[in-house]
C-alpha positions as CSV (number, residue, x, y, z in Angstrom):
1,M,0.0,0.0,0.0
2,K,1.2,3.4,-0.9
3,A,1.2,6.3,1.6
4,L,-0.7,9.5,0.7
5,T,1.3,12.5,-0.2
6,R,0.4,16.0,0.8
7,K,-0.6,16.7,-2.8
8,D,-2.9,13.7,-2.9
9,A,-4.5,14.7,0.5
10,N,-5.1,18.3,-0.8
11,R,-6.7,16.9,-3.9
12,I,-9.0,14.7,-1.9
13,K,-10.0,17.6,0.3
14,F,-10.7,19.7,-2.8
15,I,-12.9,17.0,-4.4
16,S,-14.8,16.5,-1.0
17,R,-15.5,20.2,-0.7
18,I,-16.9,20.4,-4.3
19,G,-19.0,17.3,-3.6
20,L,-20.4,18.8,-0.4
21,S,-21.0,22.1,-2.1
22,L,-23.0,20.4,-4.8
23,I,-25.1,18.5,-2.2
24,V,-25.9,21.8,-0.4
25,L,-26.7,23.6,-3.6
26,I,-29.1,20.8,-4.8
27,T,-30.8,20.7,-1.4
28,I,-31.3,24.5,-1.5
29,L,-32.7,24.3,-5.0
30,M,-35.1,21.5,-4.0
31,I,-36.3,23.4,-1.0
32,S,-37.0,26.6,-3.0
33,V,-38.5,24.9,-6.1
34,G,-41.0,22.9,-4.0
35,P,-43.1,25.8,-2.7
36,A,-43.0,27.5,-6.2
37,M,-44.4,24.3,-7.8
38,A,-47.1,24.1,-5.0
39,S,-48.2,27.6,-5.5
40,D,-48.7,27.0,-9.3
41,G,-51.0,24.1,-8.4
42,M,-53.0,26.3,-6.1
43,H,-53.7,28.8,-8.8
44,K,-54.9,26.1,-11.1
45,S,-57.2,24.7,-8.4
46,E,-58.6,28.2,-7.7
47,K,-59.3,28.7,-11.4
48,Q,-61.0,25.3,-11.5
49,I,-63.1,26.2,-8.4
50,S,-64.1,29.6,-10.0
51,K,-65.1,27.8,-13.2
52,Q,-67.2,25.3,-11.3
53,I,-69.0,28.0,-9.3
54,N,-69.6,30.1,-12.4
55,R,-71.3,27.1,-14.0
56,M,-73.7,26.9,-11.0
57,I,-74.9,30.5,-11.5
58,D,-77.1,31.6,-14.4
59,Y,-77.6,35.3,-15.3
60,P,-80.4,36.5,-13.1
61,H,-82.6,38.4,-15.6
62,S,-85.3,39.0,-13.1
63,I,-82.9,40.8,-10.8
64,L,-80.6,42.6,-13.2
65,D,-82.9,43.4,-16.2
66,D,-80.0,42.9,-18.7
67,S,-77.7,45.4,-16.8
68,K,-74.2,44.7,-15.4
69,D,-73.2,44.0,-11.8
70,Q,-70.7,42.1,-9.9
71,V,-70.3,40.4,-6.5
72,T,-67.3,39.4,-4.4
73,V,-67.9,36.1,-2.7
74,F,-65.9,35.0,0.4
75,F,-66.3,31.3,1.0
76,G,-64.7,28.2,2.3
77,I,-64.7,24.6,1.0
78,E,-65.1,21.8,3.5
79,N,-63.1,18.5,3.1
80,N,-66.2,16.9,1.5
81,G,-66.3,19.6,-1.2
82,T,-69.2,21.6,0.2
83,I,-69.2,25.3,-0.3
84,D,-69.7,27.5,2.8
85,V,-70.5,31.1,1.9
86,H,-69.1,33.5,4.5
87,K,-69.9,36.9,3.0
88,I,-71.0,38.4,-0.3
89,D,-70.0,42.0,-1.1
90,T,-72.3,43.9,-3.4
91,D,-74.7,46.9,-3.4
92,N,-77.5,44.7,-4.7
93,E,-79.0,42.6,-1.9
94,Q,-81.2,40.6,-4.2
95,L,-78.2,39.6,-6.2
96,A,-76.3,38.6,-3.1
97,N,-79.2,36.5,-1.9
98,Y,-79.5,34.9,-5.4
99,V,-75.7,34.0,-5.5
100,K,-75.8,32.6,-2.0
101,E,-78.9,30.5,-2.8
102,M,-77.2,29.1,-5.9
103,I,-73.9,28.0,-4.3
104,D,-74.1,27.9,-0.5
105,G,-74.2,24.2,0.6
106,K,-73.6,22.9,-2.9
107,S,-70.9,20.4,-3.5
108,L,-67.9,20.7,-5.8
109,G,-67.3,17.0,-5.5
110,E,-64.3,15.4,-3.8
111,Y,-61.9,18.2,-2.7
112,P,-58.8,16.9,-0.9
113,E,-57.6,20.5,-0.1
114,G,-60.7,21.2,1.9
115,N,-61.1,23.6,4.9
116,R,-59.6,26.5,2.9
117,N,-61.0,30.0,2.3
118,Y,-61.3,31.7,-1.0
119,K,-62.4,35.0,-2.6
120,I,-63.8,35.3,-6.1
121,V,-65.4,38.1,-8.1
122,I,-68.3,37.2,-10.2
123,S,-69.3,39.6,-13.0
124,F,-72.8,39.6,-14.5
125,K,-73.2,41.1,-17.9
126,T,-75.2,40.3,-21.0
127,I,-73.5,39.5,-24.3
């Protein structure tokens, strides 16, 4: 067996430091990319929820008479997918009651990310 020279020992230290630096860098990248990927998924699910809710609500001709209006809905979704409306912001109380009647207590199907709160704006206009 051959003894290590100082030059060989320094080379081993250098390679070890590079390897350790790479491991630390990869770990940091994985930690920072994880939350970024998760937030993209959240935006998609919020868009899906908004689309589902918009499909539940028809244009209320009897309330708006072909005019424009909008409501801001604050709601939660239970683990079983049930919508729980907390508050609806609008100047039109009839419209608020209509929207609440159409979505409160309705199910969005299985929703594994339940017990979360959301805010969506629903605009009513004729085309």
